[in-house]
C-alpha positions in Angstrom: -4.6 -1.8 25.8 -3.3 -2.4 22.5 -4.2 -5.4 20.7 -2.3 -7.0 18.7 -2.7 -6.9 14.0 -3.9 -9.3 12.8 -3.6 -10.6 9.4 -5.4 -8.0 7.5 -4.9 -5.2 9.6 -1.3 -5.3 8.3 -2.0 -5.9 5.2 -3.7 -2.7 4.8 -1.4 -1.2 6.8 1.7 -1.7 3.9 -0.5 -1.0 1.5 -1.8 2.3 2.8 1.5 3.1 3.8 2.6 2.5 0.5 0.0 5.0 -1.0 0.5 6.9 1.1 4.8 7.6 0.2 2.9 9.0 -3.4 2.2 5.4 -4.6 6.3 4.8 -4.4 8.3 3.6 -2.0 11.7 2.1 -1.6 12.0 -1.0 1.3 13.5 -0.2 4.1 10.8 3.0 4.9 8.5 0.5 4.1 10.1 -1.9 6.9 10.4 0.7 9.6 7.0 1.9 8.8 5.6 -0.9 8.5 6.7 -0.9 12.4 7.1 -5.2 11.6 9.6 -7.8 12.8 12.0 -8.4 9.1 10.9 -11.6 8.7 7.4 -10.7 9.2 8.4 -7.7 6.8 10.0 -10.4 3.9 6.7 -12.8 4.5 4.2 -10.1 4.1 5.8 -8.5 1.1 6.5 -11.9 -0.9 3.0 -12.4 -0.6 1.5 -8.8 -2.0 3.9 -9.2 -4.7 2.4 -13.2 -5.4 -0.5 -11.8 -5.1 -0.3 -8.4 -7.2 -1.4 -6.3 -4.5 2.4 -3.9 -4.9 5.1 -4.6 -7.4 8.3 -4.0 -7.9 10.4 -1.0 -10.4 13.0 1.3 -9.9 12.8 4.7 -9.4 14.8 7.4 -11.7 18.2 6.2 -10.0 17.9 3.1 -10.6 17.1 1.7 -6.7 14.8 -0.6 -6.1 11.0 0.4 -4.9 7.5 -1.0 -4.4 4.2 0.7 -6.2 0.5 -0.5 -5.7 -1.4 -3.1 -8.4 -5.1 -1.9 -9.3 -5.5 -5.3 -6.8 -4.1 -2.9 -3.8 -6.5 0.3 -4.7 -9.0 -2.0 -4.5 -7.8 -3.7 -1.8 -7.9 -0.4 0.4 -11.0 0.9 -0.9 -12.7 -2.9 0.8 -11.0 -2.8 3.7 -12.4 0.7 4.0 -16.0 0.3 3.6 -15.5 -3.6 5.8 -14.7 -1.2 8.2 -17.0 1.0 8.3 -20.2 -1.9 8.3 -18.5 -2.5 11.2 -18.1 0.4 13.0 -21.4 1.6 12.0 -22.6 -1.1 14.3 -20.9 -1.2 16.3 -19.5 -4.1 15.9 
């Protein structure tokens, strides 16, 4: 049985998608890969931009794309450390 992702997992997943796409992804592919409804995606995206985990830029063709900030990279590292701790102690 699949459990729903909690808020921190969703944030990790969105940031990880951006990282795995050479740290630059357009909005529509990010929405599709995040497996969120468009409304939920918009809410998470707004929060990640407001808290400066992501920044909005224009690519070479002047199309909107998102990239990770240093704060976003830091979140990914620390989240993985926490998950490693949880798995080590089988919590």
